[in-house]
Residue, then its C-alpha position, 0 to 999 in steps of 0.5 A: x189058630x185052629x188045630x192042635x199043631x205046634x203053633x197052637x201049642x206055642x200060643x197057649x204056652x206063651x199066653x199061659x206064661x204071661x197071664x200067670x206071671x208075677x210080672x206079666x210085662x217082663x214075661x211079655x218082653x222075654x217072649x218078644x225078644x225071643x221072637x226078635x220082634x221090636x216093640x215098634x213092629x209088634x205095635x204096628x201088627x196090632x195097630x197101636x202105638x209102640x208106647x202101648x207095648x212099652x207101657x205093658x212091658x214096663x208095668x206103667x199100664x195095668x197088666x193085660x187081660x186075657x183078650x189083650x194077651x191073646x192079641x199080643x201072642x197072635x201078633x208075635x206068631x203072625x210076624x214069625x210066620x211072615x218071616x218064615x216061621x222059624x220060631x214056630x218050627x223050632x218049638x215044633x221040633x222040640x215038641x216032636x222029640x217029646x221035650x219041654x221047651x225049658x229043657x231043650x232050647x233048640x233041636x235041628x237036623x241039617x240038610x248036609x253035614x258040616x265041619x265042626x270047625x265051621x260051628x266052632x267059628x260061628x259060636x266063637x268056641x274053643x276046642x278043648x279035646x279033639x274027637x274021632x269025627x270032625x263033622x256033624x249033621x245036627x245040634x241040640x241045645x240043652x239047659x244042663x240043669x233042667x236036663x240032669x234033674x228031670x230026664x231019665x237015661x232013656x230021655x237023655x238019649x232022645x236028645x240026639x234027635x235023628x242021629x248021634x252025628x251031632x253037637x250037644x250044646x249044654x247051657x247054664x254050665x258052671x264046671x261041666x262035670x255034671x253033663x259030661x258024667x251024665x253022658x257016660x250012661x248014654x251009649x253011643x256018645x255024640x260027635x261033639x259037646x259044647x259047654x256054654x257060659x264057661x271059660x277054660x279056667x273054670x272047666x272041670x279038671x277031668x273034662x278033656x280026659x273024659x271027652x278023649x276016652x269017649x271019643x267026642x270033640x269038647x269045646x267051650x264058648x261064652x257067646x251070649x245065649x241069644x246070639x248063639x241061638x241066632x247063629x245056630x238058626x243059620x246052620x239049618 
């Protein structure tokens, strides 16, 4: 893996997390499932039995050394590349926007704009307030707690990627108050905001009013995070 592109950066990040983790097996499992790679496929890539991968992840086998971790990471990236390199490209987008991958989970621009209704249908989202525009041409998925605690207002604006004609999807939401208030310091606002992991009963009382004042569509969804990210991949 020569060079310092997204692939190299991602390889170093994964290897570092596994090596330094208090539970290397659980961290390996997290990355393997994030890449949507089965134990069987990863084992086949490395030329070992699937029980070897299972033993590492469960802790039944001694924590892998640096050499083994390197092979595991190489295997994940090689499988991703053969599938089209989606995870590597996703990480590259986040890097190019200047964010850590634990703040921005995905950032994409679409080839053409799509109706918000299509996005909401795909994510099983419920619209709470209607915005001034019913189309988007990209999305950014953000860990709301990490973004609010770590990003400046200038960095917050960069969540828009190439255009504000997009949906900002905030995860790890309890009431929705914090991300919606944070958006008030950013001008202009996005076309749509989706609050993930919350139902309408738990939503902040003033959320819909704030969305109407600022003119963006507001929606909520409780679709599991990985399932939501998988749906969003298909919109590229």
